[in-house]
C-alpha positions as CSV (number, residue, x, y, z in Angstrom):
1,M,0.0,0.0,0.0
2,T,1.4,3.4,-1.0
3,P,1.7,5.7,2.0
4,R,-0.3,9.0,1.9
5,P,1.8,12.1,2.2
6,A,1.0,14.0,5.4
7,D,1.0,17.5,3.9
8,A,-1.4,16.6,1.2
9,R,-3.8,14.9,3.5
10,L,-6.4,16.9,5.4
11,S,-8.9,15.1,7.7
12,T,-12.4,15.5,6.3
13,S,-14.1,14.8,9.6
14,I,-14.3,17.0,12.6
15,D,-15.0,15.7,16.0
16,A,-18.2,17.6,16.5
17,Q,-18.2,17.2,20.3
18,R,-14.6,18.1,20.8
19,P,-14.2,21.2,23.0
20,L,-13.0,24.3,21.2
21,D,-9.4,25.1,22.0
22,R,-8.0,28.6,22.5
23,R,-6.3,28.8,19.0
24,A,-9.5,27.9,17.1
25,F,-11.6,30.3,19.1
26,D,-9.2,33.1,18.6
27,L,-9.2,32.6,14.9
28,L,-13.0,32.3,14.9
29,C,-13.3,35.6,16.7
30,L,-10.8,37.2,14.3
31,G,-12.8,36.0,11.3
32,V,-16.1,37.3,12.8
33,A,-14.4,40.6,13.5
34,A,-13.2,40.8,9.8
35,V,-16.8,40.2,8.6
36,L,-18.1,42.8,11.0
37,A,-15.5,45.3,9.7
38,L,-16.7,44.7,6.1
39,H,-20.3,45.7,7.0
40,L,-19.5,48.3,9.6
41,P,-19.7,51.3,7.3
42,R,-23.3,50.4,6.4
43,L,-24.5,49.4,9.9
44,P,-26.3,52.0,12.1
45,P,-23.5,53.4,14.3
46,R,-25.1,52.3,17.6
47,L,-25.7,48.8,16.4
48,G,-22.2,48.5,15.1
49,L,-20.7,49.6,18.4
50,V,-22.9,47.2,20.4
51,L,-21.9,44.2,18.1
52,A,-18.2,45.1,18.4
53,A,-18.5,45.3,22.2
54,V,-20.3,41.9,22.4
55,L,-17.6,40.3,20.3
56,A,-14.8,41.8,22.4
57,V,-16.4,40.9,25.7
58,R,-17.1,37.4,24.6
59,W,-13.5,36.9,23.4
60,A,-12.1,38.2,26.7
61,Q,-14.6,36.2,28.8
62,R,-13.6,32.9,27.2
63,R,-9.9,33.6,27.1
64,W,-9.5,34.6,30.8
65,R,-12.5,33.3,32.7
66,G,-13.8,30.4,30.6
67,G,-17.2,28.8,31.0
68,R,-20.4,29.0,29.0
69,V,-22.4,32.2,28.6
70,S,-25.6,32.2,30.7
71,L,-28.9,31.6,28.9
72,L,-30.3,34.5,30.8
73,L,-27.9,36.8,28.9
74,K,-28.1,35.1,25.5
75,L,-31.9,35.1,25.2
76,P,-32.3,38.9,25.8
77,L,-29.6,39.6,23.2
78,V,-31.2,37.4,20.6
79,A,-34.6,39.0,21.2
80,A,-33.1,42.5,21.1
81,L,-31.4,42.1,17.7
82,P,-34.5,42.1,15.5
83,L,-36.0,44.9,17.5
84,A,-32.9,46.9,17.0
85,I,-33.1,46.2,13.2
86,L,-36.7,47.3,13.1
87,A,-35.9,50.5,15.1
88,A,-33.0,51.4,12.8
89,Y,-34.5,50.6,9.4
90,G,-38.3,50.5,9.9
91,S,-38.5,47.2,8.1
92,P,-36.8,43.8,8.2
93,F,-36.9,43.5,4.4
94,G,-34.2,44.8,2.1
95,R,-30.5,44.4,1.6
96,A,-29.4,46.7,4.4
97,P,-31.7,45.3,7.1
98,G,-31.0,41.7,6.0
99,A,-27.3,42.2,6.0
100,A,-27.4,43.9,9.5
101,L,-29.5,41.0,10.8
102,A,-27.1,38.4,9.4
103,V,-24.0,40.2,10.9
104,G,-25.8,40.4,14.3
105,M,-26.7,36.7,14.2
106,L,-23.1,35.8,13.4
107,V,-21.7,37.8,16.4
108,L,-24.3,36.2,18.7
109,K,-23.3,32.8,17.4
110,L,-20.0,33.3,19.3
111,L,-21.9,33.2,22.6
112,E,-22.7,29.5,22.1
113,S,-19.5,28.5,20.3
114,E,-18.0,26.0,22.8
115,R,-17.4,22.9,20.6
116,A,-16.0,22.2,17.2
117,R,-19.5,21.7,15.7
118,D,-20.5,25.3,16.7
119,A,-17.3,26.7,15.3
120,A,-17.8,24.9,12.0
121,S,-21.3,26.3,11.7
122,A,-20.1,29.8,12.5
123,V,-17.4,29.5,9.8
124,A,-19.9,28.5,7.2
125,F,-22.4,31.2,8.1
126,G,-19.6,33.8,8.4
127,S,-18.4,33.0,4.9
128,F,-21.9,33.7,3.5
129,V,-22.2,36.9,5.5
130,A,-18.8,38.1,4.2
131,M,-19.8,37.4,0.6
132,S,-23.0,39.4,1.1
133,A,-20.9,42.6,1.4
134,L,-20.6,42.3,-2.4
135,L,-24.3,43.1,-2.7
136,F,-23.4,46.7,-1.8
137,G,-20.3,47.1,-4.0
138,Q,-18.4,45.0,-6.4
139,S,-15.3,47.2,-6.8
140,L,-11.9,45.6,-6.9
141,P,-10.9,46.8,-3.4
142,M,-14.1,45.4,-2.0
143,T,-13.5,42.1,-3.6
144,V,-10.0,41.9,-2.2
145,L,-11.3,42.8,1.2
146,V,-13.9,40.1,1.1
147,A,-11.2,37.5,0.1
148,L,-9.0,38.7,3.0
149,A,-11.9,38.4,5.4
150,L,-12.2,34.7,4.4
151,L,-8.6,34.0,5.5
152,P,-9.2,33.9,9.3
153,L,-12.4,31.9,8.8
154,L,-10.6,29.3,6.8
155,A,-7.8,29.3,9.3
156,A,-10.3,28.7,12.1
157,L,-11.7,25.7,10.0
158,Q,-8.2,24.4,9.7
159,A,-7.6,24.7,13.4
160,L,-10.6,22.4,14.0
161,Q,-8.8,19.5,12.2
162,P,-6.9,17.0,14.4
163,A,-3.2,17.8,14.4
164,A,-0.1,16.8,16.4
165,A,1.4,20.2,16.5
166,V,-0.1,23.8,16.4
167,P,1.7,26.1,14.0
168,P,2.7,29.6,15.0
169,F,-0.2,32.1,14.8
170,A,1.4,33.9,11.8
171,R,1.7,30.6,9.9
172,A,-1.9,29.7,10.5
173,F,-2.9,31.7,7.4
174,A,-0.5,30.1,5.0
175,R,-2.7,27.1,4.1
176,P,-5.9,29.2,3.8
177,A,-4.1,31.6,1.5
178,L,-2.9,28.7,-0.6
179,L,-6.4,27.2,-0.8
180,L,-7.8,30.6,-1.9
181,A,-5.2,30.8,-4.6
182,L,-5.9,27.3,-5.8
183,S,-9.6,28.1,-6.0
184,L,-9.1,30.9,-8.5
185,P,-9.1,28.9,-11.7
186,L,-12.3,27.1,-10.8
187,A,-13.8,30.5,-9.7
188,L,-12.9,31.9,-13.1
189,V,-14.5,29.0,-14.9
190,A,-17.7,29.5,-12.9
191,F,-17.7,33.3,-13.5
192,L,-17.5,32.8,-17.2
193,F,-19.8,29.9,-17.8
194,V,-22.4,29.7,-15.0
195,P,-25.6,31.0,-16.8
196,R,-26.5,34.6,-15.7
197,L,-29.8,36.1,-15.2
198,S,-30.8,39.0,-17.4
199,S,-31.9,41.0,-14.3
200,P,-30.6,41.1,-10.8
201,L,-31.8,38.4,-8.4
202,W,-31.8,40.7,-5.4
203,G,-34.2,43.4,-6.7
204,A,-33.5,47.1,-6.9
205,P,-30.8,48.4,-4.6
206,G,-31.6,50.8,-1.8
207,A,-31.0,54.5,-1.8
208,E,-27.7,54.1,-0.1
209,Q,-26.2,53.2,-3.5
210,A,-26.9,56.5,-5.1
211,R,-23.4,58.0,-5.5
212,T,-23.8,60.9,-7.8
213,G,-24.5,64.1,-5.9
214,I,-26.1,66.0,-8.8
215,S,-29.7,66.3,-7.5
216,P,-32.7,68.0,-9.1
217,R,-32.5,70.8,-6.5
218,M,-29.5,73.2,-6.1
219,A,-28.9,75.8,-3.4
220,P,-25.7,77.7,-2.8
221,G,-23.5,75.4,-0.7
222,D,-25.1,72.1,-1.8
223,F,-22.2,71.1,-4.0
224,V,-19.5,71.5,-1.4
225,D,-19.5,67.8,-0.5
226,L,-19.4,66.9,-4.2
227,L,-16.5,69.2,-4.9
228,T,-14.3,67.3,-2.4
229,D,-15.5,63.9,-3.5
230,D,-12.7,62.2,-5.5
231,R,-14.7,59.2,-6.7
232,P,-15.2,58.7,-10.5
233,A,-18.6,59.9,-11.9
234,L,-18.2,59.0,-15.5
235,R,-15.5,58.0,-18.0
236,V,-15.7,59.1,-21.7
237,A,-13.9,57.4,-24.5
238,F,-13.9,59.5,-27.7
239,D,-13.7,58.0,-31.2
240,G,-11.1,60.6,-32.0
241,A,-9.3,63.4,-30.2
242,P,-11.1,64.8,-27.1
243,P,-12.5,68.3,-27.1
244,P,-10.3,71.1,-25.6
245,P,-10.8,71.7,-21.9
246,G,-12.9,74.8,-22.4
247,Q,-15.6,72.7,-24.2
248,R,-15.8,69.8,-21.7
249,Y,-19.2,70.6,-20.3
250,F,-21.3,67.5,-19.6
251,R,-24.9,68.5,-19.5
252,G,-27.1,66.9,-16.9
253,L,-30.2,68.9,-15.6
254,V,-31.7,72.2,-16.6
255,M,-33.1,74.1,-13.7
256,W,-35.9,76.6,-14.3
257,H,-37.7,77.2,-11.0
258,F,-36.3,79.5,-8.3
259,D,-38.0,79.8,-4.9
260,G,-35.7,82.4,-3.4
261,R,-33.3,79.9,-2.0
262,A,-32.8,77.0,-4.4
263,W,-33.1,76.1,-8.1
264,A,-35.1,73.1,-9.1
265,A,-35.3,71.0,-12.3
266,T,-38.7,70.1,-13.8
267,S,-39.4,66.6,-15.0
268,T,-37.0,65.3,-17.6
269,A,-39.8,63.5,-19.5
270,P,-40.1,64.5,-23.1
271,S,-43.3,66.6,-22.8
272,S,-42.5,68.2,-26.2
273,Q,-40.0,68.1,-29.0
274,P,-36.4,68.9,-28.2
275,E,-35.3,72.5,-28.8
276,A,-34.2,73.1,-32.4
277,L,-30.5,72.6,-32.8
278,H,-28.1,73.9,-35.5
279,P,-24.8,72.0,-34.9
280,Q,-21.5,73.3,-36.2
281,A,-18.3,71.3,-36.7
282,P,-16.6,69.6,-35.0
283,L,-18.9,66.8,-33.9
284,Y,-17.8,64.4,-31.2
285,S,-18.9,60.7,-31.0
286,Y,-18.0,58.9,-27.8
287,E,-19.0,56.2,-25.3
288,V,-19.9,57.1,-21.7
289,T,-19.4,54.8,-18.8
290,L,-21.6,56.1,-16.0
291,E,-21.2,55.0,-12.5
292,P,-24.4,54.0,-10.6
293,T,-26.3,57.0,-9.4
294,G,-29.8,55.8,-8.3
295,R,-31.2,58.6,-10.5
296,H,-32.8,58.6,-13.9
297,W,-30.8,61.2,-15.8
298,L,-27.7,60.7,-18.0
299,F,-24.8,63.1,-18.7
300,A,-23.6,64.0,-22.2
301,L,-21.2,66.5,-23.7
302,D,-23.0,69.7,-24.3
303,T,-25.0,69.5,-26.6
304,P,-26.3,66.0,-27.5
305,L,-27.8,65.6,-30.9
306,A,-30.0,62.6,-30.1
307,A,-30.8,60.3,-27.1
308,P,-28.9,57.1,-26.8
309,A,-30.6,53.7,-26.9
310,D,-33.1,53.1,-24.1
311,A,-33.2,56.8,-23.2
312,L,-35.3,59.9,-23.9
313,M,-34.5,63.5,-24.5
314,S,-36.5,66.4,-23.0
315,A,-37.3,69.7,-24.6
316,A,-34.1,71.3,-23.0
317,R,-32.1,68.3,-24.4
318,E,-31.7,66.6,-21.1
319,L,-31.2,62.8,-21.3
320,A,-33.0,60.4,-19.0
321,R,-34.0,56.7,-18.7
322,S,-37.2,55.3,-17.4
323,R,-35.4,53.2,-14.8
324,P,-32.9,54.4,-12.2
325,I,-29.3,53.8,-13.0
326,D,-28.4,51.2,-10.3
327,A,-25.4,49.6,-12.2
328,V,-22.6,50.7,-14.4
329,L,-24.1,52.0,-17.6
330,H,-22.5,52.2,-21.1
331,Y,-24.1,54.4,-23.8
332,R,-23.0,56.2,-26.9
333,V,-23.8,59.8,-27.8
334,T,-22.8,62.3,-30.5
335,S,-22.6,66.0,-29.4
336,A,-21.9,69.4,-30.9
337,P,-20.2,71.7,-28.5
338,R,-20.5,74.6,-31.0
339,R,-24.2,75.1,-31.8
340,A,-27.1,77.4,-31.8
341,L,-30.2,76.4,-29.8
342,A,-33.8,77.5,-30.3
343,P,-33.6,80.8,-32.3
344,A,-37.3,81.2,-31.5
345,L,-38.7,81.2,-28.0
346,D,-42.4,80.5,-27.3
347,D,-44.4,82.4,-24.7
348,A,-44.6,79.5,-22.2
349,E,-40.8,79.0,-22.2
350,R,-40.2,82.7,-22.0
351,R,-42.3,82.9,-18.9
352,R,-40.4,80.0,-17.4
353,G,-37.1,81.7,-18.3
354,L,-38.1,84.9,-16.5
355,Q,-39.8,83.5,-13.4
356,L,-38.6,85.0,-10.1
357,P,-40.2,84.8,-6.7
358,P,-41.7,88.1,-5.4
359,G,-40.2,89.8,-2.4
360,F,-36.7,88.5,-2.6
361,D,-33.3,90.2,-3.3
362,P,-34.4,93.8,-3.9
363,R,-30.8,95.1,-4.3
364,A,-30.0,92.6,-7.1
365,R,-33.3,93.5,-8.8
366,A,-32.3,97.2,-8.6
367,L,-28.8,96.5,-10.1
368,A,-30.4,94.6,-13.0
369,A,-32.8,97.4,-13.6
370,T,-30.0,99.9,-14.0
371,W,-28.3,97.6,-16.6
372,R,-31.6,97.3,-18.4
373,Q,-32.0,101.0,-18.5
374,R,-28.4,101.5,-19.7
375,H,-28.3,98.8,-22.4
376,G,-31.9,98.4,-23.3
377,D,-32.7,95.1,-25.0
378,D,-29.0,94.2,-25.7
379,A,-28.8,90.9,-23.9
380,R,-25.1,90.4,-24.7
381,A,-24.3,93.8,-23.1
382,I,-26.2,93.0,-20.0
383,A,-24.6,89.6,-19.7
384,G,-21.2,91.2,-20.2
385,A,-22.0,93.7,-17.4
386,A,-22.7,90.8,-15.0
387,L,-19.5,89.0,-15.9
388,S,-17.6,92.3,-15.4
389,L,-19.1,92.6,-12.0
390,F,-17.8,89.1,-11.0
391,H,-14.4,89.7,-12.6
392,D,-13.7,93.2,-11.2
393,G,-15.9,93.4,-8.2
394,G,-13.7,91.7,-5.6
395,F,-15.3,88.3,-5.9
396,S,-13.3,85.1,-5.0
397,Y,-13.6,81.4,-5.5
398,N,-13.9,79.6,-2.1
399,L,-15.2,76.2,-1.3
400,A,-15.6,77.3,2.4
401,A,-18.0,80.1,1.5
402,P,-20.0,81.6,4.4
403,P,-23.7,80.8,4.7
404,L,-26.3,83.1,3.1
405,G,-29.5,84.5,4.6
406,R,-33.0,84.8,3.2
407,D,-32.0,87.1,0.4
408,S,-29.3,84.8,-0.7
409,V,-28.4,86.6,-4.0
410,D,-28.2,90.0,-2.2
411,D,-26.0,88.5,0.5
412,F,-23.7,87.0,-2.0
413,L,-23.4,90.0,-4.4
414,F,-23.2,92.8,-1.8
415,G,-21.9,90.9,1.3
416,T,-19.8,87.8,1.3
417,R,-18.6,87.8,-2.4
418,E,-17.2,84.4,-1.8
419,G,-18.5,81.1,-3.3
420,F,-18.1,78.6,-6.0
421,C,-20.0,77.6,-9.1
422,E,-23.5,77.3,-7.5
423,H,-23.2,80.8,-6.1
424,Y,-22.1,82.4,-9.4
425,A,-24.5,80.5,-11.6
426,S,-27.5,81.3,-9.3
427,A,-26.7,85.0,-9.0
428,F,-26.0,85.3,-12.7
429,V,-29.3,83.8,-13.8
430,F,-31.2,85.9,-11.2
431,L,-29.6,89.1,-12.5
432,M,-30.4,88.1,-16.1
433,R,-34.1,87.4,-15.3
434,A,-34.4,90.5,-13.2
435,A,-33.1,92.4,-16.3
436,G,-35.9,90.8,-18.5
437,I,-33.6,88.3,-20.2
438,P,-34.7,84.6,-20.2
439,A,-32.0,82.5,-18.5
440,R,-31.7,79.1,-16.8
441,V,-29.2,77.1,-14.7
442,V,-27.6,73.9,-16.0
443,A,-26.0,71.4,-13.6
444,G,-23.6,68.7,-14.7
445,Y,-19.8,68.2,-14.8
446,Q,-17.0,70.3,-16.3
447,G,-13.5,69.3,-17.1
448,G,-12.0,65.9,-16.3
449,Y,-8.5,64.3,-16.5
450,W,-7.4,63.0,-19.9
451,N,-5.9,59.6,-19.1
452,A,-3.6,59.1,-22.0
453,L,-2.6,55.7,-20.9
454,G,-6.2,54.4,-20.9
455,G,-7.3,56.6,-23.8
456,Y,-10.4,58.1,-22.0
457,L,-11.5,61.2,-20.1
458,L,-12.0,60.6,-16.3
459,V,-14.6,62.9,-14.8
460,R,-14.8,62.8,-11.0
461,Q,-17.5,63.8,-8.6
462,S,-15.3,66.8,-7.7
463,D,-15.8,68.0,-11.3
464,A,-19.5,68.8,-10.6
465,H,-20.3,72.2,-12.0
466,A,-23.2,74.6,-12.6
467,W,-23.4,77.2,-15.3
468,A,-25.9,79.4,-17.0
469,E,-27.7,79.6,-20.4
470,V,-29.0,82.9,-21.6
471,W,-31.5,83.2,-24.5
472,L,-30.0,85.6,-27.2
473,P,-32.1,86.8,-30.1
474,G,-31.1,85.1,-33.3
475,Q,-28.8,82.7,-31.6
476,G,-30.9,80.9,-29.0
477,W,-29.8,79.5,-25.7
478,T,-26.1,80.4,-25.2
479,R,-23.8,79.1,-22.5
480,Y,-22.3,81.5,-20.0
481,D,-20.0,80.4,-17.2
482,P,-19.8,83.1,-14.6
483,T,-17.4,81.0,-12.5
484,A,-14.8,81.4,-15.2
485,A,-14.9,85.2,-14.8
486,V,-13.7,84.7,-11.2
487,R,-11.5,81.6,-11.6
488,P,-10.6,80.9,-15.2
489,E,-8.5,77.9,-14.3
490,R,-11.6,76.2,-13.1
491,V,-12.5,75.7,-16.8
492,T,-9.1,75.5,-18.4
493,L,-7.3,73.4,-15.8
494,G,-10.2,71.7,-14.0
495,A,-11.7,71.6,-10.5
496,A,-8.4,70.5,-8.9
497,A,-6.6,73.7,-10.0
498,A,-9.5,75.8,-8.8
499,A,-9.5,74.2,-5.4
500,A,-5.7,74.5,-5.0
501,G,-4.5,76.1,-1.8
502,Q,-7.8,75.5,0.1
503,G,-6.5,72.8,2.4
504,A,-7.2,69.8,0.1
505,W,-4.0,67.9,0.7
506,Y,-5.1,65.2,-1.7
507,Q,-4.7,67.7,-4.6
508,A,-1.0,67.1,-4.7
509,D,0.2,66.4,-8.2
510,W,1.9,63.0,-7.4
511,L,-1.2,61.8,-5.5
512,Q,-3.5,62.9,-8.4
513,A,-1.3,61.0,-10.9
514,A,-1.4,57.9,-8.7
515,R,-5.2,58.1,-8.4
516,N,-5.7,58.6,-12.1
517,R,-3.5,55.6,-13.0
518,W,-5.3,53.5,-10.4
519,D,-8.5,54.4,-12.2
520,I,-7.3,52.5,-15.2
521,V,-7.3,49.3,-13.1
522,N,-10.8,50.2,-11.9
523,R,-12.0,50.8,-15.4
524,L,-10.7,47.4,-16.6
525,W,-12.4,45.8,-13.6
526,D,-15.7,47.5,-14.3
527,R,-15.7,46.5,-18.0
528,A,-14.3,42.9,-17.6
529,V,-15.9,41.8,-14.3
530,I,-18.8,44.1,-13.3
531,G,-19.9,44.7,-16.9
532,F,-19.8,41.0,-17.8
533,D,-23.6,40.5,-18.2
534,S,-25.8,37.9,-19.8
535,L,-25.5,39.5,-23.2
536,R,-21.7,39.3,-23.2
537,Q,-21.9,35.8,-21.8
538,R,-24.1,34.6,-24.7
539,G,-21.4,35.8,-27.1
540,L,-18.6,34.2,-25.2
541,L,-18.5,31.1,-27.4
542,T,-18.6,33.0,-30.7
543,P,-14.9,32.2,-31.5
544,F,-15.9,28.5,-31.4
545,G,-18.7,28.8,-33.8
546,V,-21.6,29.3,-31.3
547,E,-23.2,32.5,-32.3
548,R,-25.5,32.9,-29.2
549,A,-24.8,30.4,-26.4
550,D,-27.9,29.2,-24.6
551,W,-28.0,27.7,-21.2
552,G,-27.3,24.2,-22.6
553,A,-24.1,25.3,-24.3
554,L,-22.9,27.2,-21.3
555,A,-23.6,24.2,-19.0
556,A,-21.6,22.0,-21.4
557,A,-18.7,24.5,-21.5
558,L,-18.9,24.8,-17.7
559,A,-18.7,21.0,-17.3
560,A,-15.8,20.7,-19.7
561,M,-13.8,23.5,-18.3
562,S,-14.4,22.3,-14.7
563,A,-13.2,18.8,-15.6
564,L,-10.1,20.3,-17.2
565,V,-9.3,22.5,-14.2
566,L,-9.8,19.6,-11.8
567,A,-7.6,17.3,-13.9
568,L,-4.8,19.8,-14.0
569,S,-5.2,20.4,-10.2
570,L,-4.9,16.6,-9.6
571,L,-1.8,16.4,-11.7
572,L,-0.4,19.4,-9.8
573,V,-1.1,17.8,-6.4
574,L,0.4,14.5,-7.5
575,A,3.5,16.2,-8.7
576,R,3.7,18.3,-5.6
577,R,3.4,15.3,-3.4
578,E,6.3,13.6,-5.0
579,R,8.4,16.7,-5.0
580,R,7.5,18.3,-1.6
581,D,6.9,15.3,0.8
582,P,10.2,14.8,2.6
583,L,8.9,11.8,4.5
584,A,7.9,10.0,1.3
585,A,11.3,10.9,-0.3
586,A,13.2,9.6,2.7
587,Q,11.2,6.3,2.7
588,A,11.8,5.9,-1.0
589,R,15.6,6.4,-0.4
590,L,15.5,3.8,2.4
591,E,13.6,1.3,0.2
592,R,16.2,1.7,-2.6
593,R,19.0,1.0,-0.1
594,L,17.3,-2.1,1.3
595,A,16.6,-3.3,-2.2
596,R,20.4,-3.1,-3.0
597,A,20.9,-5.2,0.2
598,G,18.5,-7.8,-1.2
599,V,15.2,-6.8,0.5
600,A,13.0,-5.2,-2.2
601,R,9.5,-4.1,-1.4
602,R,6.7,-6.1,-3.0
603,P,4.0,-4.3,-4.9
604,S,1.2,-5.2,-2.4
605,E,3.3,-5.0,0.7
606,G,2.4,-2.5,3.4
607,P,5.1,-0.6,5.3
608,L,4.6,-2.6,8.6
609,H,5.1,-6.0,6.9
610,Y,8.0,-4.7,4.9
611,F,9.9,-3.5,7.9
612,R,9.2,-6.8,9.7
613,R,10.5,-8.8,6.7
614,A,13.6,-6.6,6.4
615,T,14.3,-7.1,10.1
616,R,14.2,-10.9,9.7
617,A,16.4,-10.7,6.5
618,L,19.0,-8.3,8.0
619,P,19.4,-9.4,11.7
620,Q,22.5,-7.4,12.0
621,H,20.4,-4.2,11.5
622,R,17.5,-5.4,13.7
623,D,17.6,-2.4,16.2
624,E,18.1,0.2,13.5
625,L,15.2,-1.2,11.4
626,H,12.9,-1.4,14.4
627,A,13.6,2.3,15.2
628,L,13.2,3.3,11.6
629,G,9.9,1.4,11.2
630,D,8.4,2.7,14.5
631,A,9.4,6.3,13.6
632,Y,8.0,6.1,10.1
633,L,4.6,4.6,11.1
634,A,4.2,7.2,13.8
635,L,5.1,10.1,11.5
636,R,2.9,8.8,8.6
637,Y,-0.2,7.4,10.4
638,A,-0.4,8.6,13.9
639,C,-1.0,12.3,13.1
640,A,-2.3,14.5,10.3
641,A,1.0,16.3,9.9
642,P,4.4,15.2,11.2
643,A,6.0,17.4,13.8
644,P,9.2,19.1,12.6
645,E,11.6,17.7,15.2
646,P,10.7,14.0,14.9
647,L,10.7,14.3,11.1
648,R,14.1,15.8,11.2
649,N,15.4,13.0,13.4
650,Y,14.0,10.4,11.0
651,L,15.6,12.0,8.0
652,I,18.9,12.0,9.8
653,Q,18.5,8.3,10.7
654,V,17.7,7.4,7.1
655,R,20.7,9.3,5.8
656,R,23.1,7.5,8.1
657,F,21.6,4.0,7.6
658,R,23.9,1.9,5.4
659,P,22.7,-1.7,5.3
660,R,25.0,-4.6,4.4
661,R,23.8,-7.1,1.8
662,M,22.0,-10.0,3.6
663,V,23.7,-13.3,4.0
664,Q,22.3,-16.1,1.8
């Protein structure tokens, strides 16, 4: 019988009633802590602190005091958990409440983990809860964190196996890391060929996944969180050269209504035909990769010529979908940055473009009236006067602008004179309307970083911007950016340059370069992994002559590739066993020496009988062979893995053993 190598053998049975030793319990607590840390940012703060405290107290109680946790303590905690979930979320249904309940149950499981069976159940449930973190985000860093959280759980499972020696704590993670690495080929096969659903199994994500801060309502100061948010908003890959920085305006929402404090967008539904557009060269065709927003609207280079597939265009050439954007979205658009919009303005739109709430900002109204009296109907001259006011009137660009009162426009124009794009766009449009010129606010993004290595324009949340459109006779709606009159580099160099010197340490050039290069990795991950949907999967077998792979073809491919991976893994294990098992190598060396002495091992002969026969055949080496046989049987069969010191002694004995040929 061929001996089984110890390092390739792992006991598949766990003594369910065996008490849980300190090492296994420590690793189990570490694994539960890692799972809790994955979900902690989404848990209610009080619930997260309570669960962390329960975990820490349980670990300390078992480590220093020992003994079971009283049932009088466990029952109230188990009853309080669902009540806490209901109080925090208002409902037990949904991703966030379900995940919080699962995390709480996992932590409470530690209170009754006293035997190997309890620990094995906790490891299995903890692995499931760790994977549920991917329901809230599938980015590359999150995927790596989930994999790392599995390491202590697998280490705890390994510690439950019977072993003769306990490895150092740092080495307890070596085998789990190897197992995770070896599972990657099979995971890749499953990722490619397990049939995918055309729609998510888990339903629509909650509001916590909305990551774009562009909202249908804008008040001075609302953009401040966005302007310091460094996450990607969209990526734009142009068919040719990108437009110059001064034309990188990505239109989102058009805001018509002003209530004295905030501007609001009307519905983006196409209630009428889009405004007439007369495009001028050059035209830009491009593909947009939009990050999940939880909103309906899309962003396109100003001004889009037509709506992309599965989207609609409003009268003001806003783009929107009927469903919220809950996953990474790819769409193509053609735009004309140089254009003339709506040379004729109907009465209803004129009234909307002149609407102002009564009783607000009297000083701004008086200033606009003087411009109107001075320039008459010359809209360009009045707009130029407003831009000159911002340029020459002591205004400054400041993300930490002071708050404004009830008459926000007056406070800004004649008081603080500090602000960013929202302040300037709001005040400019108010002045235009007060002077009798139709105007509106447009919110979207401006600028972006051209990633030459990846060949795309990266637009971050910090590139959020607001500008104005003024209706000019004979030309139509014309873009004016009053922020550029105060801080021209905001348009020519981007938001990072405009915010320079305002305490944002992350605006350092080297750090921005590192973030932008890291975004290439994120983009590849989004396209190759997150964007791998059922449509792309059905075209996976096209190179092999299968135009549209159905479930049967995918299942056959899955079975074939899984069999191939398992066969290669088996060959690797067999080769590794022969190459890495020092006990088997020493035994083979000993058998070769005994064979030269006239005692060859028979094909069906086990090691015990072989050593006995060698002892009878070589009586002069009786004591040595007895010692070698006992040592080998103990190392190979008495434990799951041989201890280092006895194994080293056995190797030395084999190396020194020189049998003489038996006497006939």
